Backbone atoms as SQL, in Angstrom:
CREATE TABLE atoms (id INTEGER PRIMARY KEY, chain TEXT, resi INTEGER, resn TEXT, atom TEXT, x REAL, y REAL, z REAL);
INSERT INTO atoms VALUES
  (1, 'A', 1, 'MET', 'N', 0.843, -1.181, 0.000),
  (2, 'A', 1, 'MET', 'CA', 0.000, 0.000, 0.000),
  (3, 'A', 1, 'MET', 'C', 0.893, 1.251, 0.000),
  (4, 'A', 2, 'ILE', 'N', 0.575, 2.187, -0.818),
  (5, 'A', 2, 'ILE', 'CA', 1.340, 3.431, -0.938),
  (6, 'A', 2, 'ILE', 'C', 0.797, 4.432, 0.068),
  (7, 'A', 3, 'ASP', 'N', 1.733, 5.067, 0.812),
  (8, 'A', 3, 'ASP', 'CA', 1.340, 6.085, 1.789),
  (9, 'A', 3, 'ASP', 'C', 0.897, 7.351, 1.071),
  (10, 'A', 4, 'SER', 'N', 0.024, 8.060, 1.742),
  (11, 'A', 4, 'SER', 'CA', -0.390, 9.354, 1.198),
  (12, 'A', 4, 'SER', 'C', 0.751, 10.353, 1.385),
  (13, 'A', 5, 'LEU', 'N', 0.701, 11.431, 0.665),
  (14, 'A', 5, 'LEU', 'CA', 1.733, 12.455, 0.740),
  (15, 'A', 5, 'LEU', 'C', 1.895, 13.000, 2.165),
  (16, 'A', 6, 'PRO', 'N', 0.824, 13.311, 2.889),
  (17, 'A', 6, 'PRO', 'CA', 0.985, 13.786, 4.269),
  (18, 'A', 6, 'PRO', 'C', 1.656, 12.737, 5.169),
  (19, 'A', 7, 'GLU', 'N', 1.336, 11.438, 4.957),
  (20, 'A', 7, 'GLU', 'CA', 1.967, 10.376, 5.762),
  (21, 'A', 7, 'GLU', 'C', 3.462, 10.290, 5.449),
  (22, 'A', 8, 'LEU', 'N', 3.827, 10.414, 4.176),
  (23, 'A', 8, 'LEU', 'CA', 5.237, 10.397, 3.790),
  (24, 'A', 8, 'LEU', 'C', 5.997, 11.557, 4.421),
  (25, 'A', 9, 'PHE', 'N', 5.398, 12.755, 4.398),
  (26, 'A', 9, 'PHE', 'CA', 6.035, 13.924, 5.006),
  (27, 'A', 9, 'PHE', 'C', 6.194, 13.731, 6.511),
  (28, 'A', 10, 'SER', 'N', 5.202, 13.143, 7.136),
  (29, 'A', 10, 'SER', 'CA', 5.260, 12.892, 8.581),
  (30, 'A', 10, 'SER', 'C', 6.391, 11.908, 8.914),
  (31, 'A', 11, 'LYS', 'N', 6.504, 10.844, 8.116),
  (32, 'A', 11, 'LYS', 'CA', 7.577, 9.870, 8.326),
  (33, 'A', 11, 'LYS', 'C', 8.951, 10.504, 8.078),
  (34, 'A', 12, 'LEU', 'N', 9.023, 11.329, 7.046),
  (35, 'A', 12, 'LEU', 'CA', 10.275, 12.015, 6.726),
  (36, 'A', 12, 'LEU', 'C', 10.662, 12.958, 7.852),
  (37, 'A', 13, 'LEU', 'N', 9.720, 13.714, 8.377),
  (38, 'A', 13, 'LEU', 'CA', 9.992, 14.637, 9.476),
  (39, 'A', 13, 'LEU', 'C', 10.449, 13.870, 10.711),
  (40, 'A', 14, 'SER', 'N', 9.811, 12.752, 10.987),
  (41, 'A', 14, 'SER', 'CA', 10.203, 11.918, 12.130),
  (42, 'A', 14, 'SER', 'C', 11.632, 11.397, 11.948),
  (43, 'A', 15, 'ALA', 'N', 11.973, 10.946, 10.754),
  (44, 'A', 15, 'ALA', 'CA', 13.322, 10.445, 10.475),
  (45, 'A', 15, 'ALA', 'C', 14.358, 11.565, 10.616),
  (46, 'A', 16, 'ILE', 'N', 14.006, 12.757, 10.168),
  (47, 'A', 16, 'ILE', 'CA', 14.924, 13.907, 10.289),
  (48, 'A', 16, 'ILE', 'C', 15.167, 14.235, 11.758),
  (49, 'A', 17, 'LYS', 'N', 14.118, 14.213, 12.561),
  (50, 'A', 17, 'LYS', 'CA', 14.264, 14.506, 13.996),
  (51, 'A', 17, 'LYS', 'C', 15.163, 13.462, 14.669),
  (52, 'A', 18, 'LYS', 'N', 14.975, 12.188, 14.340),
  (53, 'A', 18, 'LYS', 'CA', 15.822, 11.124, 14.907),
  (54, 'A', 18, 'LYS', 'C', 17.273, 11.302, 14.475),
  (55, 'A', 19, 'THR', 'N', 17.472, 11.651, 13.218),
  (56, 'A', 19, 'THR', 'CA', 18.829, 11.868, 12.694),
  (57, 'A', 19, 'THR', 'C', 19.484, 13.055, 13.390),
  (58, 'A', 20, 'ASP', 'N', 18.736, 14.143, 13.570),
  (59, 'A', 20, 'ASP', 'CA', 19.270, 15.323, 14.259),
  (60, 'A', 20, 'ASP', 'C', 19.661, 14.987, 15.704),
  (61, 'A', 21, 'LYS', 'N', 18.836, 14.193, 16.380),
  (62, 'A', 21, 'LYS', 'CA', 19.151, 13.804, 17.758),
  (63, 'A', 21, 'LYS', 'C', 20.412, 12.933, 17.795),
  (64, 'A', 22, 'SER', 'N', 20.520, 11.989, 16.873),
  (65, 'A', 22, 'SER', 'CA', 21.708, 11.136, 16.802),
  (66, 'A', 22, 'SER', 'C', 22.956, 11.958, 16.517),
  (67, 'A', 23, 'LEU', 'N', 22.849, 12.902, 15.608),
  (68, 'A', 23, 'LEU', 'CA', 23.983, 13.768, 15.274),
  (69, 'A', 23, 'LEU', 'C', 24.401, 14.607, 16.482),
  (70, 'A', 24, 'SER', 'N', 23.432, 15.116, 17.195),
  (71, 'A', 24, 'SER', 'CA', 23.721, 15.902, 18.393),
  (72, 'A', 24, 'SER', 'C', 24.465, 15.051, 19.429),
  (73, 'A', 25, 'ASN', 'N', 24.016, 13.819, 19.616),
  (74, 'A', 25, 'ASN', 'CA', 24.693, 12.910, 20.552),
  (75, 'A', 25, 'ASN', 'C', 26.111, 12.598, 20.093),
  (76, 'A', 26, 'LEU', 'N', 26.299, 12.411, 18.789),
  (77, 'A', 26, 'LEU', 'CA', 27.637, 12.147, 18.256),
  (78, 'A', 26, 'LEU', 'C', 28.565, 13.338, 18.484),
  (79, 'A', 27, 'LYS', 'N', 28.048, 14.542, 18.326),
  (80, 'A', 27, 'LYS', 'CA', 28.857, 15.738, 18.571),
  (81, 'A', 27, 'LYS', 'C', 29.288, 15.805, 20.030),
  (82, 'A', 28, 'LEU', 'N', 28.390, 15.471, 20.947),
  (83, 'A', 28, 'LEU', 'CA', 28.742, 15.450, 22.379),
  (84, 'A', 28, 'LEU', 'C', 29.810, 14.393, 22.646),
  (85, 'A', 29, 'ASP', 'N', 29.625, 13.211, 22.072),
  (86, 'A', 29, 'ASP', 'CA', 30.599, 12.131, 22.239),
  (87, 'A', 29, 'ASP', 'C', 31.955, 12.517, 21.669),
  (88, 'A', 30, 'SER', 'N', 31.966, 13.159, 20.510),
  (89, 'A', 30, 'SER', 'CA', 33.245, 13.524, 19.893),
  (90, 'A', 30, 'SER', 'C', 33.968, 14.561, 20.745),
  (91, 'A', 31, 'GLY', 'N', 33.226, 15.452, 21.391),
  (92, 'A', 31, 'GLY', 'CA', 33.845, 16.427, 22.302),
  (93, 'A', 31, 'GLY', 'C', 34.502, 15.736, 23.477),
  (94, 'A', 32, 'ASP', 'N', 33.818, 14.739, 24.038),
  (95, 'A', 32, 'ASP', 'CA', 34.392, 13.970, 25.152),
  (96, 'A', 32, 'ASP', 'C', 35.647, 13.223, 24.708),
  (97, 'A', 33, 'ILE', 'N', 35.591, 12.600, 23.548),
  (98, 'A', 33, 'ILE', 'CA', 36.731, 11.845, 23.020),
  (99, 'A', 33, 'ILE', 'C', 37.905, 12.776, 22.764),
  (100, 'A', 34, 'GLU', 'N', 37.634, 13.927, 22.176),
  (101, 'A', 34, 'GLU', 'CA', 38.702, 14.889, 21.881),
  (102, 'A', 34, 'GLU', 'C', 39.355, 15.400, 23.165),
  (103, 'A', 35, 'ALA', 'N', 38.549, 15.699, 24.176),
  (104, 'A', 35, 'ALA', 'CA', 39.096, 16.166, 25.458),
  (105, 'A', 35, 'ALA', 'C', 39.961, 15.079, 26.091),
  (106, 'A', 36, 'ARG', 'N', 39.509, 13.839, 26.019),
  (107, 'A', 36, 'ARG', 'CA', 40.280, 12.720, 26.580),
  (108, 'A', 36, 'ARG', 'C', 41.585, 12.544, 25.805),
  (109, 'A', 37, 'TYR', 'N', 41.520, 12.613, 24.486),
  (110, 'A', 37, 'TYR', 'CA', 42.711, 12.465, 23.655),
  (111, 'A', 37, 'TYR', 'C', 43.710, 13.576, 23.965),
  (112, 'A', 38, 'ASP', 'N', 43.234, 14.807, 24.102),
  (113, 'A', 38, 'ASP', 'CA', 44.125, 15.929, 24.394),
  (114, 'A', 38, 'ASP', 'C', 44.844, 15.738, 25.728),
  (115, 'A', 39, 'SER', 'N', 44.139, 15.229, 26.745),
  (116, 'A', 39, 'SER', 'CA', 44.784, 15.032, 28.043),
  (117, 'A', 39, 'SER', 'C', 45.832, 13.922, 27.974),
  (118, 'A', 40, 'VAL', 'N', 45.569, 12.870, 27.211),
  (119, 'A', 40, 'VAL', 'CA', 46.538, 11.782, 27.052),
  (120, 'A', 40, 'VAL', 'C', 47.744, 12.277, 26.249),
  (121, 'A', 41, 'LYS', 'N', 47.484, 13.033, 25.186),
  (122, 'A', 41, 'LYS', 'CA', 48.560, 13.577, 24.357),
  (123, 'A', 41, 'LYS', 'C', 49.452, 14.506, 25.179),
  (124, 'A', 42, 'SER', 'N', 48.851, 15.345, 25.998),
  (125, 'A', 42, 'SER', 'CA', 49.602, 16.264, 26.859),
  (126, 'A', 42, 'SER', 'C', 50.426, 15.485, 27.891),
  (127, 'A', 43, 'ALA', 'N', 49.819, 14.471, 28.495),
  (128, 'A', 43, 'ALA', 'CA', 50.526, 13.656, 29.491),
  (129, 'A', 43, 'ALA', 'C', 51.711, 12.936, 28.855),
  (130, 'A', 44, 'ARG', 'N', 51.519, 12.394, 27.668),
  (131, 'A', 44, 'ARG', 'CA', 52.597, 11.689, 26.961),
  (132, 'A', 44, 'ARG', 'C', 53.744, 12.655, 26.653),
  (133, 'A', 45, 'SER', 'N', 53.416, 13.864, 26.233),
  (134, 'A', 45, 'SER', 'CA', 54.426, 14.868, 25.923),
  (135, 'A', 45, 'SER', 'C', 55.222, 15.255, 27.169),
  (136, 'A', 46, 'LYS', 'N', 54.520, 15.473, 28.280),
  (137, 'A', 46, 'LYS', 'CA', 55.197, 15.819, 29.541),
  (138, 'A', 46, 'LYS', 'C', 56.104, 14.679, 29.997),
  (139, 'A', 47, 'PHE', 'N', 55.606, 13.441, 29.893),
  (140, 'A', 47, 'PHE', 'CA', 56.412, 12.292, 30.299),
  (141, 'A', 47, 'PHE', 'C', 57.658, 12.175, 29.426),
  (142, 'A', 48, 'ASN', 'N', 57.494, 12.278, 28.113),
  (143, 'A', 48, 'ASN', 'CA', 58.640, 12.153, 27.201),
  (144, 'A', 48, 'ASN', 'C', 59.700, 13.209, 27.495),
  (145, 'A', 49, 'SER', 'N', 59.253, 14.409, 27.762),
  (146, 'A', 49, 'SER', 'CA', 60.187, 15.489, 28.091),
  (147, 'A', 49, 'SER', 'C', 60.932, 15.172, 29.391),
  (148, 'A', 50, 'TRP', 'N', 60.196, 14.733, 30.394),
  (149, 'A', 50, 'TRP', 'CA', 60.810, 14.375, 31.677),
  (150, 'A', 50, 'TRP', 'C', 61.760, 13.188, 31.506),
  (151, 'A', 51, 'ARG', 'N', 61.310, 12.164, 30.795),
  (152, 'A', 51, 'ARG', 'CA', 62.110, 10.950, 30.598),
  (153, 'A', 51, 'ARG', 'C', 63.463, 11.266, 29.965),
  (154, 'A', 52, 'ASN', 'N', 63.475, 12.220, 29.042),
  (155, 'A', 52, 'ASN', 'CA', 64.704, 12.576, 28.343),
  (156, 'A', 52, 'ASN', 'C', 65.570, 13.581, 29.104),
  (157, 'A', 53, 'SER', 'N', 65.115, 13.989, 30.270),
  (158, 'A', 53, 'SER', 'CA', 65.876, 14.951, 31.077),
  (159, 'A', 53, 'SER', 'C', 66.824, 14.220, 32.027),
  (160, 'A', 54, 'SER', 'N', 67.676, 14.968, 32.681),
  (161, 'A', 54, 'SER', 'CA', 68.593, 14.371, 33.659),
  (162, 'A', 54, 'SER', 'C', 67.812, 13.771, 34.833),
  (163, 'A', 55, 'LYS', 'N', 66.703, 14.402, 35.218),
  (164, 'A', 55, 'LYS', 'CA', 65.864, 13.848, 36.308),
  (165, 'A', 55, 'LYS', 'C', 65.266, 12.499, 35.891),
  (166, 'A', 56, 'GLY', 'N', 64.832, 12.411, 34.637),
  (167, 'A', 56, 'GLY', 'CA', 64.277, 11.153, 34.138),
  (168, 'A', 56, 'GLY', 'C', 65.322, 10.051, 34.109),
  (169, 'A', 57, 'PHE', 'N', 66.529, 10.383, 33.651),
  (170, 'A', 57, 'PHE', 'CA', 67.584, 9.379, 33.611),
  (171, 'A', 57, 'PHE', 'C', 67.995, 8.966, 35.023),
  (172, 'A', 58, 'SER', 'N', 68.007, 9.921, 35.931),
  (173, 'A', 58, 'SER', 'CA', 68.343, 9.615, 37.322),
  (174, 'A', 58, 'SER', 'C', 67.318, 8.644, 37.919),
  (175, 'A', 59, 'HIS', 'N', 66.041, 8.878, 37.623),
  (176, 'A', 59, 'HIS', 'CA', 65.009, 7.963, 38.133),
  (177, 'A', 59, 'HIS', 'C', 65.135, 6.587, 37.480),
  (178, 'A', 60, 'LYS', 'N', 65.435, 6.560, 36.194),
  (179, 'A', 60, 'LYS', 'CA', 65.633, 5.277, 35.510),
  (180, 'A', 60, 'LYS', 'C', 66.775, 4.517, 36.170),
  (181, 'A', 61, 'SER', 'N', 67.853, 5.211, 36.506),
  (182, 'A', 61, 'SER', 'CA', 69.003, 4.575, 37.171),
  (183, 'A', 61, 'SER', 'C', 68.617, 4.027, 38.539),
  (184, 'A', 62, 'SER', 'N', 67.805, 4.786, 39.283),
  (185, 'A', 62, 'SER', 'CA', 67.392, 4.298, 40.604),
  (186, 'A', 62, 'SER', 'C', 66.457, 3.094, 40.480),
  (187, 'A', 63, 'LEU', 'N', 65.576, 3.109, 39.482),
  (188, 'A', 63, 'LEU', 'CA', 64.724, 1.941, 39.243),
  (189, 'A', 63, 'LEU', 'C', 65.574, 0.728, 38.861),
  (190, 'A', 64, 'TYR', 'N', 66.559, 0.963, 38.048),
  (191, 'A', 64, 'TYR', 'CA', 67.457, -0.106, 37.595),
  (192, 'A', 64, 'TYR', 'C', 68.128, -0.783, 38.789),
  (193, 'A', 65, 'LYS', 'N', 68.619, 0.019, 39.716),
  (194, 'A', 65, 'LYS', 'CA', 69.262, -0.537, 40.922),
  (195, 'A', 65, 'LYS', 'C', 68.237, -1.237, 41.803),
  (196, 'A', 66, 'ARG', 'N', 67.072, -0.609, 41.982),
  (197, 'A', 66, 'ARG', 'CA', 66.027, -1.177, 42.837),
  (198, 'A', 66, 'ARG', 'C', 65.516, -2.503, 42.284),
  (199, 'A', 67, 'GLN', 'N', 65.425, -2.620, 40.975),
  (200, 'A', 67, 'GLN', 'CA', 64.928, -3.852, 40.345),
  (201, 'A', 67, 'GLN', 'C', 66.050, -4.871, 40.135),
  (202, 'A', 68, 'LEU', 'N', 67.209, -4.595, 40.677),
  (203, 'A', 68, 'LEU', 'CA', 68.361, -5.498, 40.599),
  (204, 'A', 68, 'LEU', 'C', 68.733, -5.817, 39.154),
  (205, 'A', 69, 'LYS', 'N', 68.655, -4.783, 38.304),
  (206, 'A', 69, 'LYS', 'CA', 69.032, -4.865, 36.884),
  (207, 'A', 69, 'LYS', 'C', 68.192, -5.867, 36.102),
  (208, 'A', 70, 'CYS', 'N', 66.964, -6.115, 36.594),
  (209, 'A', 70, 'CYS', 'CA', 66.091, -7.111, 35.957),
  (210, 'A', 70, 'CYS', 'C', 64.798, -6.467, 35.460),
  (211, 'A', 71, 'CYS', 'N', 64.286, -7.003, 34.379),
  (212, 'A', 71, 'CYS', 'CA', 62.979, -6.610, 33.854),
  (213, 'A', 71, 'CYS', 'C', 61.910, -7.055, 34.850),
  (214, 'A', 72, 'SER', 'N', 60.924, -6.203, 35.096),
  (215, 'A', 72, 'SER', 'CA', 59.852, -6.530, 36.049),
  (216, 'A', 72, 'SER', 'C', 58.996, -7.714, 35.613),
  (217, 'A', 73, 'ILE', 'N', 58.958, -7.987, 34.326),
  (218, 'A', 73, 'ILE', 'CA', 58.118, -9.083, 33.836),
  (219, 'A', 73, 'ILE', 'C', 58.914, -10.371, 33.633),
  (220, 'A', 74, 'CYS', 'N', 59.924, -10.338, 32.778),
  (221, 'A', 74, 'CYS', 'CA', 60.629, -11.581, 32.424),
  (222, 'A', 74, 'CYS', 'C', 61.821, -11.884, 33.344),
  (223, 'A', 75, 'GLN', 'N', 62.198, -10.900, 34.158),
  (224, 'A', 75, 'GLN', 'CA', 63.291, -11.056, 35.120),
  (225, 'A', 75, 'GLN', 'C', 64.668, -11.252, 34.497),
  (226, 'A', 76, 'ILE', 'N', 64.798, -10.911, 33.210),
  (227, 'A', 76, 'ILE', 'CA', 66.096, -11.023, 32.549),
  (228, 'A', 76, 'ILE', 'C', 66.979, -9.863, 32.976),
  (229, 'A', 77, 'ASN', 'N', 68.224, -10.170, 33.245),
  (230, 'A', 77, 'ASN', 'CA', 69.230, -9.200, 33.650),
  (231, 'A', 77, 'ASN', 'C', 69.876, -8.611, 32.401),
  (232, 'A', 78, 'LEU', 'N', 69.771, -7.271, 32.224),
  (233, 'A', 78, 'LEU', 'CA', 70.298, -6.601, 31.033),
  (234, 'A', 78, 'LEU', 'C', 70.962, -5.276, 31.422),
  (235, 'A', 79, 'PRO', 'N', 71.799, -4.733, 30.534),
  (236, 'A', 79, 'PRO', 'CA', 72.327, -3.381, 30.755),
  (237, 'A', 79, 'PRO', 'C', 71.184, -2.356, 30.710),
  (238, 'A', 80, 'ILE', 'N', 71.362, -1.248, 31.385),
  (239, 'A', 80, 'ILE', 'CA', 70.304, -0.233, 31.528),
  (240, 'A', 80, 'ILE', 'C', 69.763, 0.275, 30.188),
  (241, 'A', 81, 'GLU', 'N', 70.607, 0.362, 29.173),
  (242, 'A', 81, 'GLU', 'CA', 70.132, 0.905, 27.884),
  (243, 'A', 81, 'GLU', 'C', 69.101, 0.008, 27.196),
  (244, 'A', 82, 'TYR', 'N', 68.912, -1.211, 27.669),
  (245, 'A', 82, 'TYR', 'CA', 67.919, -2.120, 27.092),
  (246, 'A', 82, 'TYR', 'C', 66.574, -2.050, 27.811),
  (247, 'A', 83, 'PHE', 'N', 66.469, -1.116, 28.753),
  (248, 'A', 83, 'PHE', 'CA', 65.229, -0.966, 29.508),
  (249, 'A', 83, 'PHE', 'C', 64.492, 0.309, 29.125),
  (250, 'A', 84, 'GLU', 'N', 63.174, 0.252, 29.262),
  (251, 'A', 84, 'GLU', 'CA', 62.310, 1.399, 29.030),
  (252, 'A', 84, 'GLU', 'C', 61.488, 1.634, 30.292),
  (253, 'A', 85, 'ILE', 'N', 61.207, 2.899, 30.555),
  (254, 'A', 85, 'ILE', 'CA', 60.317, 3.203, 31.682),
  (255, 'A', 85, 'ILE', 'C', 58.890, 2.931, 31.226),
  (256, 'A', 86, 'ASP', 'N', 58.219, 2.106, 31.984),
  (257, 'A', 86, 'ASP', 'CA', 56.841, 1.711, 31.676),
  (258, 'A', 86, 'ASP', 'C', 55.921, 2.241, 32.766),
  (259, 'A', 87, 'HIS', 'N', 54.700, 2.566, 32.379),
  (260, 'A', 87, 'HIS', 'CA', 53.674, 2.951, 33.352),
  (261, 'A', 87, 'HIS', 'C', 52.872, 1.701, 33.709),
  (262, 'A', 88, 'LYS', 'N', 52.864, 1.357, 34.980),
  (263, 'A', 88, 'LYS', 'CA', 52.102, 0.187, 35.423),
  (264, 'A', 88, 'LYS', 'C', 50.629, 0.346, 35.039),
  (265, 'A', 89, 'LEU', 'N', 50.067, 1.514, 35.370),
  (266, 'A', 89, 'LEU', 'CA', 48.720, 1.862, 34.915),
  (267, 'A', 89, 'LEU', 'C', 48.902, 2.742, 33.686),
  (268, 'A', 90, 'PRO', 'N', 48.403, 2.328, 32.529),
  (269, 'A', 90, 'PRO', 'CA', 48.720, 3.006, 31.264),
  (270, 'A', 90, 'PRO', 'C', 48.236, 4.450, 31.190),
  (271, 'A', 91, 'LEU', 'N', 49.036, 5.258, 30.486),
  (272, 'A', 91, 'LEU', 'CA', 48.690, 6.670, 30.288),
  (273, 'A', 91, 'LEU', 'C', 47.379, 6.835, 29.544),
  (274, 'A', 92, 'SER', 'N', 47.066, 5.904, 28.674),
  (275, 'A', 92, 'SER', 'CA', 45.828, 6.012, 27.890),
  (276, 'A', 92, 'SER', 'C', 44.585, 5.996, 28.773),
  (277, 'A', 93, 'ILE', 'N', 44.705, 5.416, 29.957),
  (278, 'A', 93, 'ILE', 'CA', 43.578, 5.348, 30.889),
  (279, 'A', 93, 'ILE', 'C', 43.790, 6.288, 32.073),
  (280, 'A', 94, 'HIS', 'N', 45.051, 6.492, 32.464),
  (281, 'A', 94, 'HIS', 'CA', 45.385, 7.298, 33.642),
  (282, 'A', 94, 'HIS', 'C', 46.406, 8.383, 33.307),
  (283, 'A', 95, 'PRO', 'N', 46.047, 9.351, 32.465),
  (284, 'A', 95, 'PRO', 'CA', 47.020, 10.381, 32.087),
  (285, 'A', 95, 'PRO', 'C', 47.518, 11.201, 33.270),
  (286, 'A', 96, 'GLN', 'N', 46.731, 11.272, 34.331),
  (287, 'A', 96, 'GLN', 'CA', 47.124, 12.037, 35.508),
  (288, 'A', 96, 'GLN', 'C', 48.315, 11.402, 36.234),
  (289, 'A', 97, 'LEU', 'N', 48.650, 10.156, 35.899),
  (290, 'A', 97, 'LEU', 'CA', 49.774, 9.458, 36.543),
  (291, 'A', 97, 'LEU', 'C', 51.039, 9.473, 35.692),
  (292, 'A', 98, 'ALA', 'N', 51.082, 10.337, 34.694),
  (293, 'A', 98, 'ALA', 'CA', 52.205, 10.371, 33.745),
  (294, 'A', 98, 'ALA', 'C', 53.553, 10.537, 34.444),
  (295, 'A', 99, 'LEU', 'N', 53.617, 11.367, 35.458),
  (296, 'A', 99, 'LEU', 'CA', 54.895, 11.633, 36.135),
  (297, 'A', 99, 'LEU', 'C', 54.926, 11.082, 37.558),
  (298, 'A', 100, 'LYS', 'N', 53.989, 10.231, 37.886),
  (299, 'A', 100, 'LYS', 'CA', 53.935, 9.620, 39.216),
  (300, 'A', 100, 'LYS', 'C', 54.944, 8.477, 39.271),
  (301, 'A', 101, 'LYS', 'N', 56.002, 8.665, 40.037),
  (302, 'A', 101, 'LYS', 'CA', 57.094, 7.687, 40.060),
  (303, 'A', 101, 'LYS', 'C', 56.650, 6.322, 40.574),
  (304, 'A', 102, 'SER', 'N', 55.675, 6.297, 41.458),
  (305, 'A', 102, 'SER', 'CA', 55.198, 5.004, 41.975),
  (306, 'A', 102, 'SER', 'C', 54.454, 4.203, 40.906),
  (307, 'A', 103, 'ASN', 'N', 54.120, 4.847, 39.786),
  (308, 'A', 103, 'ASN', 'CA', 53.441, 4.159, 38.682),
  (309, 'A', 103, 'ASN', 'C', 54.430, 3.722, 37.601),
  (310, 'A', 104, 'MET', 'N', 55.720, 3.820, 37.890),
  (311, 'A', 104, 'MET', 'CA', 56.729, 3.490, 36.879),
  (312, 'A', 104, 'MET', 'C', 57.508, 2.247, 37.265),
  (313, 'A', 105, 'GLN', 'N', 57.912, 1.519, 36.235),
  (314, 'A', 105, 'GLN', 'CA', 58.776, 0.351, 36.388),
  (315, 'A', 105, 'GLN', 'C', 59.637, 0.246, 35.142),
  (316, 'A', 106, 'LEU', 'N', 60.682, -0.538, 35.221),
  (317, 'A', 106, 'LEU', 'CA', 61.511, -0.765, 34.039),
  (318, 'A', 106, 'LEU', 'C', 61.151, -2.104, 33.423),
  (319, 'A', 107, 'LEU', 'N', 60.977, -2.070, 32.110),
  (320, 'A', 107, 'LEU', 'CA', 60.738, -3.295, 31.350),
  (321, 'A', 107, 'LEU', 'C', 61.722, -3.334, 30.199),
  (322, 'A', 108, 'CYS', 'N', 62.127, -4.543, 29.818),
  (323, 'A', 108, 'CYS', 'CA', 62.922, -4.661, 28.604),
  (324, 'A', 108, 'CYS', 'C', 61.998, -4.332, 27.430),
  (325, 'A', 109, 'THR', 'N', 62.576, -3.951, 26.308),
  (326, 'A', 109, 'THR', 'CA', 61.771, -3.525, 25.163),
  (327, 'A', 109, 'THR', 'C', 60.750, -4.581, 24.717),
  (328, 'A', 110, 'PRO', 'N', 61.129, -5.853, 24.576),
  (329, 'A', 110, 'PRO', 'CA', 60.115, -6.840, 24.146),
  (330, 'A', 110, 'PRO', 'C', 58.937, -6.956, 25.128),
  (331, 'A', 111, 'CYS', 'N', 59.211, -6.954, 26.423),
  (332, 'A', 111, 'CYS', 'CA', 58.116, -7.045, 27.403),
  (333, 'A', 111, 'CYS', 'C', 57.241, -5.795, 27.358),
  (334, 'A', 112, 'ASN', 'N', 57.874, -4.634, 27.200),
  (335, 'A', 112, 'ASN', 'CA', 57.101, -3.393, 27.132),
  (336, 'A', 112, 'ASN', 'C', 56.206, -3.385, 25.895),
  (337, 'A', 113, 'ARG', 'N', 56.683, -3.880, 24.775),
  (338, 'A', 113, 'ARG', 'CA', 55.871, -3.936, 23.550),
  (339, 'A', 113, 'ARG', 'C', 54.703, -4.904, 23.728),
  (340, 'A', 114, 'ARG', 'N', 54.979, -6.068, 24.316),
  (341, 'A', 114, 'ARG', 'CA', 53.896, -7.041, 24.538),
  (342, 'A', 114, 'ARG', 'C', 52.847, -6.454, 25.471),
  (343, 'A', 115, 'LYS', 'N', 53.287, -5.796, 26.533),
  (344, 'A', 115, 'LYS', 'CA', 52.356, -5.196, 27.482),
  (345, 'A', 115, 'LYS', 'C', 51.533, -4.112, 26.790),
  (346, 'A', 116, 'SER', 'N', 52.157, -3.307, 25.966),
  (347, 'A', 116, 'SER', 'CA', 51.445, -2.244, 25.248),
  (348, 'A', 116, 'SER', 'C', 50.398, -2.825, 24.299),
  (349, 'A', 117, 'ASP', 'N', 50.715, -3.935, 23.666),
  (350, 'A', 117, 'ASP', 'CA', 49.789, -4.576, 22.735),
  (351, 'A', 117, 'ASP', 'C', 48.541, -5.090, 23.459),
  (352, 'A', 118, 'LEU', 'N', 48.665, -5.401, 24.739),
  (353, 'A', 118, 'LEU', 'CA', 47.538, -5.917, 25.511),
  (354, 'A', 118, 'LEU', 'C', 46.657, -4.812, 26.041),
  (355, 'A', 119, 'SER', 'N', 47.178, -3.599, 26.129),
  (356, 'A', 119, 'SER', 'CA', 46.409, -2.475, 26.711),
  (357, 'A', 119, 'SER', 'C', 45.372, -1.958, 25.756);
């Protein structure tokens, strides 16, 4: 059965209203996502800057001694240059912990990559 012209217009108007509401919700969601991304990006930048500083290297050295020159995951003993500072709680979820030393550990590169792939 073919709808009358007024029924078609009514259905079209209803579809437009639903689409407008969905679009409005998507805009709100995208704002939340963008704000979250910006905070993670900022935290990563601050951490990278700190990590490459003398204070960052000093902390890496103290972690290295505290961990007895071993990776926190695989327990392999390696020279310090084979270790990376890892965040126990990832920056992608906890950007506020970017420079929190209690959230840092040393991992060898392969363990850090595997851990990152799981996050």
